[in-house]
N, C-alpha and C positions, 0 to 999 in steps of 0.2 A: 504494500500500500504506500501511498505518498500523499503529501499535504498539498492541497490546492487552495489558492486564495479565493475568497468568496466572489470576487469580481471575475474570476476565470472559470467558475463552475458552469457546467452545461447540463441541460436536460439529458437524462439517460445515464449519467455517470453513476457508478455503483458506490454507495456509502460504505466506507471501510470500517468506521467505528461509530458506535451509538452516540447520540447527542443528548445531553441532559439539561433540564431547565432549573428553575429555582429549587433550592434545597435538594437537588439530585434527582428529581423526577424525570423519567425517560420522555424525551420529546420525539426523537427520530431513531428508529432501529437501524442497525447495520444490515447490509445485504440488499437494501432496497434501492431502486433507481430514483435518482433525483427528478423532481418535477419543478415546473416554473413557480408554482405557489410556495414550495418549500424553499427554493433559492431566494425568493423575495422575502420570505419570513426571516431567513438567516441574515440577510442584509439589514432588515428592519431592526433586528435584535442586536446588530453590531458585531456579529461574529467575524473573526479574521478569515476563517475558511474551515475546511474539514478534510479528513482523510478519505481518499477514494481507493478502490481496488481497480487495477488495470494491468494489462500485459506487461507494460514497461517496468512496473514496480513489483512484479511477481517475485516472491521469495523474500521480500522485505517485510518482516513482522515487527511491529512496534508494540511492546508490552507496556501495560499500565504500571505505574509505580505502586499504586494501590488499586484494587479492583473497583469497577463501577458500583458494585453493591455496597462496598465499604464506604466509598465516597458519598453515595446516596444517603446511607445511614448517618454519616458524619454531618452532612448538610442539614438533615432534618433535626439532628441534635443541636447543632449550632443555632439554627433558626429558633428552636424552642427556647434555648437558653437566652438568646438576645431579646426575644419577645417578652419573656418573663422579667428580664432585667429592666427593659424599657417601661413595662407596666408596673414594676415594683411589686411583683407577686412572689413573696418569699418561698411559699410552699412549692409553687411551680418551678421556681428557680432551682431549688434544692433537687427536685426530681430531674430537671434538665442537666444539672451538673453530673448526676449519677449516670445519665445516658452518655454524656461526653466522656466520662472516665471509662466507661465500658467500651465505647467505640475506639478510644485511643489505644486500647490493648490490641484491637484488630489492626489498626494502622501500623503500629510498631511491629507486630508479628509479620505482616506482609512485607514491610520494608526490610527488616532484618533477615527474613527468611528467603529473600530473593538473591542473597549473596552480594555481588558487586552491583551497585545501583548507580546509574547515570541518568540525570534528569534531562528530559527533553521538555522545555517549558511550554512549547506549543501544545503538547499533549495534555497539558493541564488547563487549557483555555477553552475546552469544548463545553463550557457551562456558563450560564448567566448568573445574575444575582451576585454582584461583586462583593458585597459585605460578607456574605456567608462563604463563598468560594475562596476569597482572599484569605480568610482565616484558615481554611483547610490547606490551601497552597503553601502558606507560610509555615504551617505545621509540618507538612511533608518535606519542604525544602530544608527546614531547620533540622529535622531528624536525619536526613541524608548527609547534610554537612556535619552534623554532630557525630555521625559514624566515622567521619574522617579524623575526629579527635579521640577515637576509641572510647567513647562514652559507653558505660554499661547500660543494661536495660533500665534500671531505676533512674539513672541520670537522663536517659533518652525520654522516659515517660514524663519526668518533670519538665524537661525542655519542650516536649510536645504540648503539654497542658498550658504552659506559659504562652507558647506560640498561638494556640487556638484562642486564647483569651486576650491577646495583646492589644486589640483595638476595641475592646468593649466600651471604653470611655467615649468613643465617637458617637455612640447612641445618644449621648447627652449634650452633644455640640449642635448648635443651630445649623440646620441643613443648608440654609442660605449661605452660610459661611463655609461649611464643609465642602459643598459642591459648587462653590462660586466659580463661574467660567473665567473670570479675569484674575488679575494679580491681587493678592490679599493686601489690605492695609496693615500697618504695623500693629494696630489694635486687634484686627482680626487674627493675625498670626499669633498674637499672645493668647487669644481664646483657643485657637487650635492646640497650642502647646499645653493646655490644661488637661487634654484628654487622657494622658497617661495617669495622672494623679486621680482624676475623676474615676477612671476605670478601676483602679485599685481600691478607692474608697467604696465604690459600689460592691465590689467583690467581698470586701471585709464585712460589709453590713449583712450579707446574705449567706455566707458560707465560710468555713475555716479553710484557708489555704496556707501552707507553710511559707516561710520567708523565701525559701529557695524557688518558689513558684512566683511569688509576688514581686521580688526584686527585679527580675528580667522584664516584667510587664511595665513597671514604672520607668525603667532605664533603657528601653529599646530604641529611644531616640538620642541617646548619648553618642558622641563621636570619639573615635580613638584619639584625636588630637585635642580633645577638650572643648570642642566647639558645639556640642549638642546640648540637650536639655533633658530633665529639669535641673540637674545638679552641676552640670559642666564638668563631670568627671572625665578622666582620660586614662588610656592604657589599661594596665592591670587593675585599676580601680573599678572598672566596669566588669560586672560578672560575665563570664564566657557565654552563658546562655543568652544574655541580653545582646551581646555582640553578634551571635549567630542569628538571633531573631531580627536584628537590625538589617543585616545584609540580605536576609531572605525577604523581609518586608519591602525593602527598596527594590529588589530585583523583580518581585512579582508585581508591585505597583507600577514600575516603569513599563512592564510588558503587558499591561492591562489598559483597556479603554476606560477613560474616566469622563465625567460630564464636561470637564474643562479642557480635555485634550484627547487625541487618539493615542493608542498604544505606541510606544517606541519600538523600533525593530529590536529583535533579540540581540543582534550584534552590538547595537548602540548601548543597550543596557549592560552588556558584558564589558564593553570598553569603559563605561562609567565606573563599574566596580573595580576594574584593574587600575584605572587612573586615580582612584582614591585610596589605593593601598598606602598605609602609613598616615593617612589623613582621616577620612571617615572610618576606615576599617584597618585593623591590624594586618600586618604582612602575612602572618601564619594563617589567619582567617581567610584571606584572599587566596592563598595557596591551596587551602582545603576546598574552597569554592571552585577553583579552576579544575580540580580533579574530579569533581562530582557533577558540575553543571556544564552541559554541552553548549558551546557558542553557536554551533550549526546543528540544529535538531535533525534527527533521522527523518527522512522522507521529504525534506524541503528542497525546493529547486534552488540551485546556486549558479552563479556566474564565476568562472575561473579566470585567472589573470591571462590565460592564453586565448580567451575569447569563447571557449567551449562552455556549454551548459550541461547540467546533470542534476542528479539528486543524491543527497547524502545517504549512503547505503549501509555504512558500518562505522562505529567509533573505535578508536584505539584508546584503551583505558589510560595508557601512559602518556598520551598526547592528543587531547580532544580537539585541538585546533587543526589537526592534519588527518581528516577522515578518509575513508574509502568512498570514492565517487563513482556512480554509474553514469556514464556519459550518454546524453541524448544522441540518437543517430543523426547523421548528416548524409547528404548525397555522396560525399567522398568516403564516408565511413558508416555504411548502413548497418553493419553487424554489431551485436552486443559488445560493449567495451567498457572496461573499468580502469580507473586510475587511482592508485594508492599514494596519496600525498605523503604518507608517513614512511612507507617502505620502498617505494620505487625511486631508486637513486636518480634516474633520469627525469623524475618529476619534482625534485627538490626545489627547483626554481619557480614552480607553479604554486599559487596561493588561491584561497577562496576570496574573491574580490567583493562579492555581494550576495546576500540572500534575497531571492526574488519572490517576495510576498507582497 
């Protein structure tokens, strides 16, 4: 299968992966042929595109980091929890927390049970409802990056819980400020900055969470160089889990559509992370990020520096920026052809110039 931009979808293309709506409910089943109304709906909802099955991408299987069933369950649990928090329903909130704690076990089991995990961020974008799915995406990204630090299961569980709850405080921020399409005023930005403390205060009112879970939530906007908030802490003063959630939060937000901007290309978000090593993020954290997060997701179309186009067919775990590419046929070279940017010595001068989404 391969990923096709929503603007390049055609009637009759076969859907390669199911699509889910708010809180993980199934919208479109895989194996069906695309119709004009479905394509129009995807464009209306703001999707980047979807995976299709065709002869060119035959043999390319793209596995989910967590199963659709687990993601669906997580989405419903997060929505229940946020609804209870917003309505200040203590009993319902307590029940929702128990649901979240249960589903986190499944999330961690699936991530740790799959051996080596490499994140294809586009594979996590086949869902709407940003607030809920962002929480799940940050949770998954954080767990995968955390595995790079050899965190044990208990440590991963606490990290996952903090990540799932990290933006709860946004529920209590004025939506006109939170989703403002233009630049925030200084006063509006100060309001936004209160969401970490508000989130923690709301959690403490309704449930007992250990400090190891609370601290990363209130500090996930701290920066390695001390330029973050709310405390202006830097370096090792910031808990590792807060640092991991910070890089996961920013990467997922950058690659998501928001009311005030369209999603940044994956490669731009990746470059932003690399460019902020030693500033927003610690060097070791960025190193772990680059070993777990693929800058060129499987199945996407790319343009190479030699002018050829193809799709990313396989990642090399030791060098994610130099994948195996299946080249698109040309009149001069109509037969199936691959180019291995990592292992083909004659291809060392070739680079991925652009992701074509």
